[in-house]
N, C-alpha and C positions, 0 to 999 in steps of 0.2 A: 277691342275685346280679345281675350285669349281664344285661341283656336287649336284644334288638333290637326296634325298632318303626319306625313310618313317619318318625320324626325322626332317629334315630341307630342305628348298628350298633356292636357291641362286637367289637373285634379281640382275641381271647384271646392271640395270640402277641405282640402289641405292648402289650397291657394298656392300651388306650385306646379311647374312643369316636370314631367318625367320622360326620360328617353324611351323611345320605342325599341323593341327588340330588333326590328329591322335596321334602324339607324346604327345601333351599337354593333349589330351583326355585320354591317358593312366593313367594320374595322377589325373585329376579332370574332373568333368562333366561340360564341357563348356556350354552346353545348359541350365543348371540350373542357371548359373551366368550371362551369356550374352543373350540378348533377341532373337538374330537371327544370321544367318551365317555372315552377314555383320559386326555386332558388334564383333563377335568372331574374324574375320579377322582383324578388326581395332585394337583390343586388342593385337593380335599377332604381328602386324606391329609396334605398339607403344612399345611393349616389346623389339623388335629388335632395334628400334631407340634408346631407352634409354640405352641399353647395349653398343651399338656402340658409342653413344655420350659420355658416361662415360669414355670409353677407350680413345677416341680422346681428350677429355677435360683434361685428367690427364696424358698425355704423352707429350713429347717434340714435338712441332709443326713441326720441321724438320723431324721427323720420321713418319709423318702421312701416306705418300704414301707407305712406307715400311711396316708399321703396317697393312695398308689396304690389301696389297699383302699377308702378312702372314696370316691374318684372312681369306682371301679367299682361299688360296692354301695349307696351312699347316694342315694336318689331325690331328696332335696332338693338335693344337689350336682349331680345329673344335669342339672337345669334350668339351673344356673349354667354348666356345661360347654356345653350347647346354646346358650345366649345368647352366650357368649364366642366359640364357633366361628362362629355366625351373623354376629356383628359382624365377625369377621376375614375371612370369605369375602366379605362385602359390601365391606369395605375393599379386599380384593384385586381384586375386580371393578372397583372405581372407580379405584384408584390403583396396583395391582400391589404391595400391601403385603407379600405373601408373599415377594417377591424381595429385601427388605431384608436378610434373613439371608445372602444370597449376595454382599453388597457387600464390598469390600476393607476389611479391618480396620485401616486406617491413617488417622490424622488428618493430612490434607495440609497443614493450617495449621502444625503443629509437628513433623510427622514421627514422632510417637509411635504405637505400636501401641494399638489400642482393644481392651480385654478382650472376650472372647467373650460374657460375661454382659451387657455393655452393648449389644452388637450384638443379642443375643437379646431384650433388653428393648425395644429400638427396633423390632424386627420385629413386635411385637404392637401393633395399633391401640389407640387410647384407649378405644373402646367395649368391646373384649375385656378390657382391663385393668380397666375399671370393673366389668364383670360379675364378674370373679374377685375383685376387692377388696371387692365388696358382698356376697359370700357370707356367710351367717350362721356357717358353720364357717370359721374362719380358715385358708384354704389356704396363706397366705404367712407363717405363724407362724415366727418365727426362734428361738423357744425350743424346748425338747425336750418333745414330748408324753409321752414316757416309755413309749410303747406299742411293744412289739416283736412282730412277727408271725413265723411260721415262715419260714425261708429256704429250706426244702426245697420245690421247685416242686410236688411231689405233695401237699403239705399246705396249698395255697393256697386251699382252699375253692372251687375251680372258678371263679376269676376271672382 
C-alpha cells in the first residue's frame, strides 16, 4: 500500500506521490527560488504530474492501471519515482524545466503542430528520464503486461 514519509506523500485522489518540502529542501533552498509556500507546493505538484504524465504517455495504454498500481504499491519503484521527481525539481529550480509543458505547441521553423506527447517528453529533464528508464521494472513497456485490475474505484485496494 502507498504510504507517506519524510520524502513523499501519496495523494489518493490523484493516485500519485508528491515530494515533501523537506525532501526537496535537503537539496535546494526552495524559499530562494519560489516566492512562498503556495508556489513551492505548486512546483512540487507540477513535478509529480510531469513525472507521472511522462510514464503514462510512454507506456502501452492497456498497462495504465497496472502501472498505476505498481507506482503506488511497489517499494522498489517508489525509490525510482523519488529520484525522478528530485531530478525534475532540481532542474526546475535551475532552468524552469516545469514550464516547458506550457510552451506553444508549434514548430516555428516549419509551422507544424508539435504533438502533445512530444511536448510532454521534452518537459521532463534528462535526469528524471534516466531515473525512470533505469527502473528494474520496465515502466515504459510498450507491450501488454496482460494484467487487468478492477475498474471499480471501491475495489482498488486502497491506493
